[in-house]
C-alpha positions as CSV (number, residue, x, y, z in Angstrom):
1,X,-13.8,16.2,10.2
2,X,-14.0,12.5,9.4
3,X,-11.3,10.3,7.8
4,X,-12.5,10.8,4.3
5,X,-13.0,14.6,4.5
6,X,-10.0,16.5,3.2
7,X,-8.5,19.3,5.2
8,X,-8.4,22.6,3.3
9,X,-4.9,24.0,2.8
10,X,-4.7,27.2,0.8
11,X,-6.5,26.4,-2.5
12,X,-5.9,22.6,-2.6
13,X,-7.3,19.8,-0.4
14,X,-4.8,17.7,1.5
15,X,-5.2,14.4,3.2
16,X,-3.1,13.2,6.1
17,X,-1.5,9.7,6.3
18,X,-4.1,8.8,8.9
19,X,-7.0,9.9,6.7
20,X,-5.9,7.9,3.7
21,X,-5.1,4.9,5.8
22,X,-8.5,4.9,7.3
23,X,-10.3,5.6,4.0
24,X,-8.5,2.9,2.0
25,X,-7.7,0.5,4.8
26,X,-4.0,0.6,4.3
27,X,-1.1,1.0,6.6
28,X,1.3,4.0,6.8
29,X,4.0,1.6,5.8
30,X,2.1,0.9,2.6
31,X,1.8,4.6,1.8
32,X,5.5,5.1,2.4
33,X,6.2,2.1,0.1
34,X,4.1,3.5,-2.7
35,X,5.8,6.8,-2.2
36,X,9.3,5.2,-2.3
37,X,8.3,3.5,-5.6
38,X,7.4,6.9,-7.1
39,X,3.6,6.1,-7.3
40,X,2.6,8.8,-4.8
41,X,4.0,12.3,-4.4
42,X,2.9,13.9,-1.1
43,X,3.9,17.4,-0.2
44,X,6.0,17.8,2.9
45,X,5.1,20.1,5.7
46,X,8.1,19.7,8.1
47,X,8.0,16.0,9.0
48,X,4.4,15.5,7.9
49,X,3.3,14.3,4.5
50,X,0.2,15.8,2.9
51,X,-1.5,13.9,0.1
52,X,-3.4,15.9,-2.5
53,X,-6.6,14.9,-4.4
54,X,-4.3,13.6,-7.2
55,X,-2.5,11.2,-4.7
56,X,-5.8,10.1,-3.4
57,X,-7.0,9.2,-6.9
58,X,-3.7,7.5,-7.6
59,X,-3.9,5.4,-4.4
60,X,-7.4,4.3,-5.5
61,X,-6.0,3.2,-8.8
62,X,-3.0,1.5,-7.2
63,X,-5.2,-0.6,-4.9
64,X,-7.6,-1.5,-7.8
65,X,-4.6,-2.5,-9.9
66,X,-3.2,-4.7,-7.1
67,X,-6.7,-6.3,-6.6
68,X,-6.6,-7.2,-10.3
69,X,-3.1,-8.6,-10.0
70,X,-1.2,-6.0,-11.9
71,X,2.4,-5.6,-11.0
72,X,3.6,-2.3,-9.4
73,X,5.6,-1.7,-12.6
74,X,2.5,-2.0,-14.7
75,X,0.5,0.2,-12.3
76,X,3.3,2.8,-12.4
77,X,3.5,2.7,-16.2
78,X,-0.3,3.3,-16.4
79,X,-0.2,6.1,-13.9
80,X,2.7,7.8,-15.8
81,X,0.9,7.5,-19.1
82,X,-1.9,9.6,-17.6
83,X,0.6,12.5,-17.1
84,X,2.2,12.0,-20.5
85,X,-1.0,12.3,-22.6
86,X,-3.7,14.9,-21.9
87,X,-6.1,12.9,-24.1
88,X,-5.5,9.8,-22.1
89,X,-5.6,7.7,-25.3
90,X,-2.2,6.2,-24.6
91,X,-3.2,5.3,-21.0
92,X,-6.5,3.8,-22.0
93,X,-5.0,1.8,-24.8
94,X,-2.2,0.4,-22.6
95,X,-4.8,-0.3,-19.8
96,X,-6.8,-2.3,-22.3
97,X,-3.7,-4.3,-23.3
98,X,-2.5,-5.0,-19.7
99,X,-6.1,-5.7,-18.4
100,X,-6.8,-8.1,-21.3
101,X,-3.7,-10.1,-20.6
102,X,-4.4,-10.2,-16.9
103,X,-8.0,-11.2,-17.5
104,X,-6.8,-14.1,-19.7
105,X,-4.4,-15.2,-16.9
106,X,-7.1,-15.0,-14.3
107,X,-9.4,-17.1,-16.5
108,X,-6.7,-19.7,-16.9
109,X,-6.1,-19.8,-13.1
110,X,-9.8,-20.1,-12.5
111,X,-10.0,-23.1,-14.9
112,X,-7.0,-24.7,-13.2
113,X,-8.6,-24.1,-9.8
114,X,-11.9,-25.6,-11.0
115,X,-10.1,-28.8,-12.0
116,X,-8.0,-28.9,-8.8
117,X,-11.2,-28.4,-6.7
118,X,-13.0,-31.2,-8.5
119,X,-10.0,-33.5,-8.0
120,X,-9.7,-32.7,-4.3
121,X,-13.4,-33.3,-3.8
122,X,-13.1,-36.7,-5.4
123,X,-10.1,-37.5,-3.3
124,X,-11.9,-36.5,-0.1
125,X,-14.9,-38.6,-1.1
126,X,-12.6,-41.6,-1.8
127,X,-10.7,-41.3,1.5
128,X,-14.0,-40.9,3.3
129,X,-15.3,-44.1,1.7
130,X,-12.1,-45.9,2.6
131,X,-12.3,-44.7,6.2
132,X,-16.0,-45.8,6.5
133,X,-15.1,-49.2,5.2
134,X,-12.2,-49.7,7.6
135,X,-14.1,-48.6,10.7
136,X,-15.3,-51.5,12.8
137,X,-19.1,-51.9,13.3
């Protein structure tokens, strides 16, 4: 069985910490952190944690939200809305609001970076010219 293949346990699939860590390139510490924040809810088998298909899907969404710059509170809210509304209308509506705000922030950051990069390029060129003029010969 490879890291992304679930182990069958009764009628549900379960993933070990190692399997999820390999599949999603996260550390066990990250999984414990998300669990402590209430974002993941693994079953316990003695000292072992077993993550179900639902946790695997939630982890995928958590990591996507982080990549987009959502806060853990926002991610948690969106995940909780999935459970609260079977139609997912509330979750999808809120996702659009949060994502729209984040996209606008990212665009502003991009614009600021574009200006900063252009300024730095000018400064490097200026310093390079000064250095060339001051070198003997």
